[in-house]
N, C-alpha and C positions, 0 to 999 in steps of 0.2 A: 497093618501097621507092625512095627517090629516089637516083638516081646509081649507075652501075656502076663497074667498076675503073678506067675511064678518064674518070670524069665530072670536069668542069672546075670550078674555083673562081674567083669574082671577089672581090677584095679592093678595098674603097672606102676610099682615104685613103693617101697616100704619105709619111706621117711614119715615126718609127722603128718604132712597133708594127705598123703596116700592112706595112711593107716586111719586118720580122721574120716576121710570119704568112704572108706571100706566100712567102718562102723556105721556111718549114717545111712549107707545103703542096706546094711543088714538090718538095721533098726526099722527100716521102711519095708522090710519083709522080703528082701531080695537075697537068694543065695550068692555069696561072694568069693571069688578067688582073688587073693591078694598076692601078686607076683613080686618076687625080689630076685635080683641079679645073683646074690650070693646064697648058695644052698645051705650053708651052715647057719646063716642069719635066719633064713626061712624056716629051718628045722627048730631053732631055738623059739622063735616066734610062735610056731604051731604049738610046741610043746609047753611054753610058759604061759601063752595067751596074754602076753604083755610085750609091749615095745618099749623096753626100759631105756634105750638110748634116746629116742626121739619124742616119746610121749609117756614119761614116767607117770605112774599112778592111774593109768587108764587101762581098763580090762579090755581085751579083744572080745568082741561079740562071738557067741557061739555059732553064728551063721557064717563065719568066715574061715576060709581054709587058706593057710599060708604055703607057698610052694615056690620052687625055683624051676619047676619043670615046664617048658614051653607047651608041651602038648597038653596041658591042663586048661590052657586058654581057648581051646577049640569049641566049646560049648556056650560062650558067653553070648548073650543077646546084645550087649553094648560093652565097650572098652573104655576105661577112663585111664588116660595117660597122664600120670602124675610124677613126672620127672622133671628136673631143671631145664629151663629153655635151651640152654647151651649143649645139653647132651640128647635132647629129644630126637634129633635127626638119626643119630646113630641107634638110639633104642627102638625107633620105629623101624629102621632098616633091618634090624635084628629079629624083631618079633612079628613084624607084618605077616610073613608066611604062615604063622600059627593062628592068626586071627580068623574067626569064621567069616566066610565071604558074605558081604553084604552088611556086616555088624557095623553100626556107627562107631566112630571114634571120638571121644570127647577129650578135648585138650584142656588140661588144668593148670599148665605153667603159665606164668605171666611175665612175658618178656619178649624180646626181638633178638634173632640169631645174630650175634655179632659179626661172624664171619661174611655173611651173605647180606645182612640188613633186611632179612625176610621176617614176615610175621609168622607165628607158629602155624596158622592154616595153610599159608603158602609152602612151608616146609612139609606139612603132612601130605598136601596135594602133590608134591613132587615125589614123595617116597611110597605112599600107599597105592595099592592097585586102583586103577581108574575106576571112577564110580563109587569109591567107598564114601559113605556119608561121614562128614566132619562137623563137629559142634565145638563150642568154646564155653567153658565155665569160668565165671570170675565175679568177684564182689567182695563186700567187706567181711571177711572171715578169718579167724584165727584157728589153726588146727585144734588147739587144746579146747576152745569152746565147742566146735562141732563134735569132737570126739566125746565130749562129756554131755552131749545133747542139750546144750544151751541154746536159746532161740537165735536162729541165723537166717539171713535171707541173702540170696545171691541170684545172678542172672546166668541163664543158659542161652546161647545164641546159635542158630543154624541157618543157613540161607534158605532152606525149606522150612517155612514157617509151622507147618503141620508136625514136622519132625521135632522141631524145638519144643512145641507145645507138649508132644508125647513123651519125650525125654524128660521135660520138667516134671510132668506127672509121675514118671516112673521112679525118678530119684528122689523127690520130695518125701518127707517123713513127718512125724509128729513136731519136730523141733527145727528141721531144715527145710525151708521154703524156697523154692526156684521159681522165678519169674522167667519169662521167655520172650525172646525177640528174634527177628531174621537179621539184625544189624551186627553181623559177625565182626566187621572192621572196628566199628565203635567200641564193642566189649573188649576186643584185643587191645585197642589204643588205651582205654582206661585202665586195664590190668598192668600193661607194661608201663605206661607213663608215670602212674602214680608212684611206682617204686623209685624212680629216679627223683621225683620231686619230694618224696618222703625223706630222702636222704638230706635234702636241703633243709627241710623242717628240723631234722635232728641236729644239723650243723648249728643252726640258730639257737636251739636249746643248750647244746653242749658249749656254745660260746657265752651263754648267760645273757643273751639280748633281751630277754623278756618275753612275756606272753603277748604283748601287743604287736611285737615284731613277728612272732611266729603266726599269729592270726592273719597279719598282712601278707606273710609270705605264702600262706597256704591259699589265700584268696588269689593272689598273683599267680601262684603255680596253677591253679585251676584255669585261669585265663589263657595260659600257655597251652594246657591240655586241650582246651576248647578249639584254639587256633590250629593245633596239630590235627585235630580230629576232622575239622572242616577241610583242611588240605588233603587229607586222605579218605575222604568219603565217608566218615563216621557221622552219624545224625546226632545233632545237639541234645535231643531229648535222651538219648541214650547215655551221653556224658553226664546229663544231669541226674541220672539214676543211680542205682545200686553199684554198677561196674565202674562208674566214673567218680562223681562227687562223693558217693558213699564210701567207696574204697579208699579214696584219697584221704578223707577225713580220719578214718579209722588208722591207716598206715602212717599218716603224718602226725599222729597224736599220741601213740602209745609206745611204751618201752618194749611191749610184747612184739612189736614190729622190728624184724631184723634189719630192715633198710633204715628205719628211724634210729635205732641204737647204733648202727654203722656210722650214721651222720653225726650222731651225738659224740661218739668218740673222736671223729675227725675234728668237730668244733672244739672239743676239749684238748686237741693238740696231737692226737695219735696219728702216725703215718698211715697211709692207706692200707698198705700190706698188713699192718697190725690191727687196724680197726675192726675187722670182721670178727675177730675173736674165735676164729675157727668155724663160724657159722656162715651159711650162704647168704649173702646180700644180693639178690638178683638185679637190683637196680645198679650195682656197681658194674655188672656186665653190660647191661642195656644201655647205659647213658651214652657211650659213644655211638652206638647204633642209632638211637633216637636223634640225636643231634646231627648226625650225618644225614638222615632222611629229612630232617627238617630244613637243614641248609640247602639240600638239593632242590627244595621247592620254594625257598625263600620265606620260609616261616620263622619269624623271631621268637626265640626261646632263650632268654638271657639266664634264666635260673637253671634250666636244664644244662645249657653251655657251661655254666660255672661248676656245676657238680661234675660234669665230664672232665673238666681241666683239672679239679682237685684230685679226682679219682686217678687220673693218669699222671699225677705229679707235676703237671705243667703250670699249676698256680697254688698259691698259699691262700688259707681260708681268709686271713685279714685283708689280703689285696683284693679278693674277689668280693668281699663285703663292701669295701670302700668303692670299687668300681660300681657295684649295684646301686649304691646310695647316691652316686654321683650322676646316675642316668638322667637325660633330660626329662623334665616334667611333661606330661602329656594328658590327653583326655583318657578317662578310665576305659573307655570301649575301644581304645585304639590298641 
């Protein structure tokens, strides 16, 4: 099996989530190489032992080495790709030649590639050398919580169940608990879909429609997520777990969520281009791809469709709310 007790981990991406996962892996006893594209930023991070821009107040674990040299990736037993979904293809294409042969690549971005409509595992399969093991990490987790070693549980999926179990053990630590599954598609769908639906929850909050409306929205959004998962081969039990329901509840309920906050600003009247506040809201990019995939298979997702229309500037919040409230009454299971 890949990696012994001292096997090292390479983390690609020096944002909040990449830094948090690097800290968690180091706390778990793994030597960690944290790769950043910008050599200057890597040098500052290595010298200051703090990521002041993305995780202020969090000290970098001593077991982490920050670098921008691709040659430093060659000894890793496992590679964690922690870059935004829309840039992951380019980053993989650039760095894959530096990865150790046979080292698993764990995809940590939650999204669908907008240009191709591809899930992240499909993107990786196109770019990485044939036979490279690919896994997906997703679940209810805020970077600040993980970086500060607050209790967090997530899901790791790989088509090879034994590999998934091994990687879960390898990356788990005192406060970060990884459950494992072989349902890669189900975990990917939960991670990507909840971002879009969390925007809708934020819109309800920003519009001041009340907690009852927001609870109903989250429940109906989860029904959409389940329909989508069934249509694309995800297992219902996966969507009922950490990477589906768990992540949706967290992301759709907290101002710490960039997608929720983006939606909240939309609901309060901000234009889509201003609502992000300079922070990446992955659901804004995933919305159109999610809806296109659903429509291609005749899957009804009125909430996701509404979010996509608002983000694209094709609809106003008040008109979307009126349309959703005017939808025909039907059985809850329909």
